C-alpha angles and dihedrals in degrees: 000000000000124000120248111244123223114241090246090056093049088051091056090057094060119104121236089257090053091050090050088067091049091051090048090053092050091047092049090049093050094249093138099164090050090048091053090050091053094045092050089050091051089053090050089057092061094231128187114296094253090054092047093049093050092045091051092050093047092045087055090053091051092050091046088052089055089049091243091137101171091055090046091051090051093051094043090053090047088055092048089053084063096038094132087065094052117098091235095034091243104313096127092037090055089051093046091050091046090053091053092048091049090051092048089050098250095129092166093058090041091054090049092054094047090050091051089049093050091046091051091047091053090048091052090048092052092049092048091051091049092050089051091052094049092047092045093053091043090056092045091057093057 
């Protein structure tokens, strides 16, 4: 017969990627302190860089929601240091960081973040259009 595992023991067995889903649930439910605990646990596990980048961004969101802006800024900057691993290459993280700077009254830094986010968004749009053209022409030739 197998031993029953305590919930805490089961939590320890989860991978960083599994925990990312738990953190996202906590964030969506407004359980910001719990989300922060989960994201910090993820980072301790030394996960893949994409997971670390996402955890840092989401932890920043949780801290911003708790109005702990200095902590939010730190985590957003950590995520931006790994922006090549973020799905959108840092577009949303720049906007998140810009919002925090705006709230804290640093309009100059906020504007810089918003401009970086806009530039990244335009670059994504340009690459998407180019990919569509290439694919479209490739299918026309067949």
